[in-house]
C-alpha positions as CSV (number, residue, x, y, z in Angstrom):
1,M,-1.1,-24.7,10.6
2,A,1.9,-22.5,9.6
3,D,2.4,-19.4,11.6
4,I,1.1,-16.5,10.0
5,P,3.7,-14.0,9.0
6,A,3.8,-10.6,11.0
7,I,4.4,-7.6,8.3
8,A,4.9,-3.9,9.0
9,V,3.9,-1.3,6.6
10,V,6.2,1.8,6.4
11,G,4.2,4.9,4.7
12,A,0.4,5.3,5.2
13,G,-0.1,7.2,1.8
14,L,-2.4,6.0,-1.1
15,I,-0.1,2.9,-1.9
16,G,0.7,2.3,1.6
17,Q,-3.1,2.1,2.5
18,R,-3.5,-0.8,-0.2
19,H,-0.5,-2.6,1.2
20,I,-2.1,-2.3,4.7
21,D,-5.4,-3.6,3.3
22,V,-3.8,-6.7,1.7
23,V,-1.8,-7.5,4.5
24,S,-4.6,-7.4,7.0
25,R,-6.5,-9.8,4.8
26,G,-3.7,-12.1,3.9
27,A,-1.3,-12.0,6.9
28,R,-1.0,-10.2,10.1
29,L,-0.5,-6.4,10.3
30,A,2.3,-6.0,12.8
31,A,2.3,-2.1,12.7
32,I,2.2,1.0,10.7
33,V,5.0,3.4,10.7
34,D,4.4,7.0,9.6
35,P,5.1,10.4,11.0
36,D,1.8,11.9,10.2
37,L,-0.5,11.8,13.3
38,N,-3.5,11.4,11.1
39,A,-2.2,7.5,10.4
40,D,-3.5,7.2,14.2
41,A,-6.9,6.7,13.1
42,L,-5.8,4.1,10.4
43,A,-3.7,2.0,13.0
44,A,-6.6,2.4,15.5
45,R,-8.9,0.8,12.8
46,H,-6.4,-2.1,12.3
47,G,-5.8,-2.6,15.9
48,V,-2.1,-2.0,15.7
49,E,0.4,0.7,16.9
50,R,1.3,3.8,14.8
51,Y,5.3,4.3,15.0
52,P,6.5,7.8,13.8
53,G,9.9,6.3,12.3
54,L,11.5,3.2,11.3
55,D,14.2,3.4,13.5
56,A,12.0,3.5,16.4
57,Y,10.2,0.5,15.4
58,L,13.1,-1.5,14.6
59,A,14.6,-0.7,17.8
60,T,12.0,-2.6,19.7
61,A,10.5,-4.9,17.1
62,R,11.3,-7.6,14.4
63,P,8.7,-8.2,12.1
64,D,8.7,-11.1,9.6
65,G,8.8,-8.6,6.9
66,V,8.5,-5.0,6.2
67,I,6.9,-3.2,3.4
68,L,8.2,0.3,2.2
69,A,5.9,2.3,0.6
70,T,7.4,5.8,1.4
71,P,8.6,8.5,-1.2
72,N,10.8,7.3,-3.4
73,Q,13.7,9.1,-2.1
74,M,13.7,7.2,1.1
75,H,13.8,3.6,-0.2
76,V,17.5,3.1,-0.1
77,A,17.9,4.4,3.5
78,Q,15.3,2.5,4.6
79,G,16.1,-0.5,2.7
80,L,19.3,-0.5,4.6
81,Q,17.9,-0.2,7.9
82,C,15.7,-3.3,7.4
83,V,18.6,-5.0,6.0
84,R,20.9,-4.2,8.8
85,A,18.1,-5.3,11.4
86,G,18.0,-8.7,9.3
87,V,14.3,-8.1,8.3
88,P,13.2,-9.0,5.0
89,V,11.8,-6.1,2.7
90,L,9.5,-5.7,-0.1
91,I,10.5,-2.0,-1.3
92,E,7.9,-0.2,-3.7
93,K,9.4,0.8,-7.0
94,P,11.8,2.1,-7.5
95,I,14.5,0.6,-5.5
96,A,16.5,3.6,-5.7
97,N,17.2,6.8,-7.8
98,D,20.3,5.8,-9.3
99,V,22.3,2.8,-10.4
100,A,24.9,3.2,-7.6
101,S,22.5,3.6,-4.8
102,A,20.7,0.7,-5.8
103,S,23.7,-1.7,-6.2
104,A,25.0,-0.8,-2.8
105,L,21.6,-2.1,-1.3
106,V,21.5,-5.2,-3.1
107,D,25.3,-5.8,-2.3
108,E,24.7,-5.2,1.2
109,S,21.5,-7.4,1.4
110,E,23.3,-10.4,-0.4
111,A,26.1,-10.0,1.9
112,A,23.7,-10.1,4.9
113,G,21.6,-13.0,3.4
114,V,18.6,-10.6,3.9
115,P,16.3,-10.8,0.9
116,I,14.9,-7.6,-0.8
117,L,12.1,-7.6,-3.3
118,V,10.8,-4.9,-5.4
119,G,7.0,-4.2,-5.8
120,H,6.8,-5.2,-9.5
121,H,3.2,-6.8,-9.2
122,R,2.2,-6.7,-12.6
123,R,3.8,-9.8,-13.8
124,H,1.2,-11.5,-11.4
125,N,-1.9,-10.2,-13.2
126,P,-3.7,-12.5,-15.1
127,L,-3.6,-10.6,-18.2
128,V,0.2,-10.6,-18.1
129,R,0.2,-14.2,-17.3
130,A,-1.8,-14.9,-20.4
131,A,0.3,-12.6,-22.7
132,K,3.5,-14.6,-21.4
133,A,1.9,-18.0,-22.3
134,V,1.2,-16.8,-25.7
135,I,4.8,-15.8,-26.2
136,E,6.3,-18.6,-24.5
137,A,4.1,-21.1,-26.7
138,G,5.7,-19.4,-29.8
139,R,2.4,-18.1,-31.2
140,L,4.3,-14.9,-32.0
141,G,7.1,-16.3,-33.7
142,D,10.1,-14.7,-33.0
143,I,9.6,-11.3,-31.4
144,V,10.5,-8.2,-33.5
145,A,9.2,-5.1,-32.3
146,A,7.0,-3.6,-29.3
147,T,5.5,-0.4,-28.3
148,A,4.5,0.8,-24.8
149,E,2.6,3.8,-23.8
150,F,1.8,5.6,-20.4
151,W,-0.2,8.6,-21.3
152,L,-2.2,10.1,-18.5
153,Y,-3.0,13.1,-16.8
154,K,-2.3,13.8,-13.2
155,P,-4.2,16.8,-11.6
156,D,-2.3,19.6,-10.1
157,D,-3.4,18.4,-6.6
158,Y,-1.4,15.3,-6.8
159,F,1.9,17.5,-6.8
160,T,0.8,19.1,-3.5
161,P,3.5,16.9,-1.7
162,E,6.9,18.4,-2.2
163,W,8.6,14.9,-3.1
164,R,6.3,14.4,-6.2
165,R,8.0,17.6,-7.8
166,A,11.4,16.5,-6.9
167,P,13.9,14.2,-9.0
168,G,13.2,10.4,-8.5
169,A,9.3,11.4,-8.5
170,G,8.5,11.7,-12.0
171,P,6.5,9.4,-14.4
172,V,9.3,7.4,-15.2
173,F,10.0,5.9,-11.9
174,I,6.7,6.2,-10.6
175,N,5.0,4.8,-13.7
176,L,7.1,3.9,-16.8
177,I,9.2,1.7,-14.5
178,H,6.2,-1.0,-14.6
179,D,5.9,-0.9,-18.4
180,I,9.6,-1.2,-18.6
181,D,9.4,-4.2,-16.4
182,L,6.8,-6.0,-18.4
183,M,8.5,-5.2,-21.5
184,R,11.7,-7.0,-20.2
185,H,9.2,-9.9,-19.0
186,F,7.9,-10.4,-22.4
187,C,10.8,-9.6,-24.7
188,G,14.0,-10.3,-22.4
189,N,16.5,-8.4,-21.1
190,V,17.4,-4.9,-22.6
191,E,21.0,-4.1,-23.8
192,Y,20.8,-0.7,-25.2
193,V,18.9,2.4,-24.5
194,Q,18.4,5.7,-26.0
195,A,16.1,8.5,-24.4
196,M,15.2,12.1,-24.0
197,E,13.1,13.9,-21.5
198,S,11.2,17.3,-21.3
199,R,9.7,19.3,-18.4
200,A,8.1,21.6,-20.8
201,V,4.6,21.5,-19.5
202,R,5.0,21.7,-15.5
203,G,8.6,22.9,-15.5
204,F,9.1,21.1,-12.4
205,E,12.9,19.9,-11.5
206,V,11.5,16.3,-12.7
207,E,10.7,15.1,-15.9
208,D,6.5,15.1,-17.2
209,T,7.4,13.5,-20.6
210,M,9.9,11.1,-22.0
211,A,10.7,9.0,-25.3
212,V,12.5,5.9,-25.2
213,L,14.0,3.4,-27.6
214,L,15.1,-0.1,-26.4
215,R,17.2,-2.9,-28.0
216,F,16.6,-6.2,-26.3
217,A,19.4,-8.9,-26.2
218,N,17.4,-10.9,-28.6
219,G,17.5,-8.1,-31.3
220,A,14.0,-7.1,-30.9
221,L,13.4,-3.2,-30.6
222,A,10.7,-1.4,-28.8
223,T,9.6,2.2,-28.5
224,V,8.2,3.8,-25.1
225,S,6.3,6.8,-24.7
226,V,5.3,8.3,-21.3
227,S,3.8,11.5,-20.1
228,D,1.8,12.5,-17.1
229,T,0.3,15.5,-18.6
230,I,-2.0,14.1,-21.6
231,S,-5.5,13.3,-21.1
232,A,-5.6,10.1,-22.8
233,P,-6.6,6.4,-22.2
234,W,-3.7,4.8,-23.4
235,S,-2.0,3.3,-20.0
236,W,-1.9,0.2,-18.1
237,E,-4.2,2.2,-15.3
238,F,-7.1,2.5,-18.3
239,T,-6.6,-0.5,-20.2
240,S,-6.0,-3.3,-17.5
241,G,-9.2,-2.8,-15.3
242,E,-6.7,-3.6,-12.2
243,N,-7.5,-0.4,-10.5
244,P,-11.2,0.5,-9.8
245,V,-10.2,4.3,-9.6
246,Y,-9.8,4.3,-13.3
247,P,-12.3,3.5,-15.8
248,N,-11.8,0.5,-17.9
249,V,-11.2,1.1,-21.4
250,T,-11.0,-1.3,-24.4
251,T,-8.1,0.4,-26.1
252,S,-4.3,-1.2,-25.6
253,C,-1.3,0.4,-24.1
254,Y,1.3,-2.5,-25.5
255,K,1.6,-4.0,-28.8
256,I,4.2,-7.1,-29.3
257,G,4.7,-8.1,-32.8
258,G,6.8,-11.2,-33.9
259,T,7.4,-13.1,-37.3
């Protein structure tokens, strides 16, 4: 039997806890890394040690892999720490807050031969696999147009952590990034983008609403709308049934049309 991989999870927040649960059931949880003392109870429950920082952990350990589930603004620096330690890393999306930082991280990982994976898990969802099979079988003909929506209301207490009000933590990088990934998965690579954003509702430094036009390399066009200020059911969270925290509805958040 092959050795069970040892995976450390960095960040014990909402998403980190889901990773910890999955790792504990499918691999071996090596450690939890989080500066919050409240994570001690979580670590004790799983029988592992909590480290206050990634540098302290990597100074004494070399797991088979690391999952970064930390605030977006920390992804590049921590990703580089893993690469330089020779440890493969899964980085929760977004990989970075800007193209230059993402490119620098990818370039260093490729030069070092250390794999990086970004957490675009929705491609593996059975709904997405079925839709992709329909498209690849040619049942829609040539893809002409698509629409994607993420309309959902986030309550005020969601924004209590300061990083969620800062650039890099708006609904574009937190939520829409998944929808754009699936549009690329279904329709191909994007070659042209137009977009407009707004902060009109909350007035934070980061956007709360955005409208996007996409043109794909095959000539197909898409319109994309995202807002975390609208009480509505048109989002992956409500329509897919993937996350039991959200009620499952029968509406659609994507439409794809062909000839």
